[in-house]
C-alpha angles and dihedrals in degrees: 000000000000122000128215095227126059113256119246127198087226096053116105128209093259095036091250098124097084090051091049092049092047090049091049094050092048089051091050091048091052090054096047095088097021094102124099122288092255093051119085118224114269114258092204090056090051089052092051090049091051092051092048091051091047092053092046091052090060099047113115090206091066121086118251094252092053091045091053092046092050090048092052093046091047090057092048092049090047089056090050091050090050091052092051095054110113114255117237111253114267115246121225124245090253092054092049092049091049090051092049093049094047091050092051096050113100116233110259113240117250116250113254 
């Protein structure tokens, strides 16, 4: 039997899944800054929040206003996640020069 609405792997029989996901992401968001003042927010939690919002923005069971809001928030959380990624350690001038010199050296032929 065909349905009028597109199926979604996140839709439940009673249509409760979008509400559960929205409830879960709101709960996660409320805990993001709930730690102590000395404790930094958890980058993994920010990533989970971003993914939840991204999934919610694509659910056909959600109204267009909620979809747009979730999409906008997903983009904002994605930017926050990107800012929290650890920066690669800076190399010193000596290390960069050594890398450049080693890359320019031709490989010596093997003795035959």
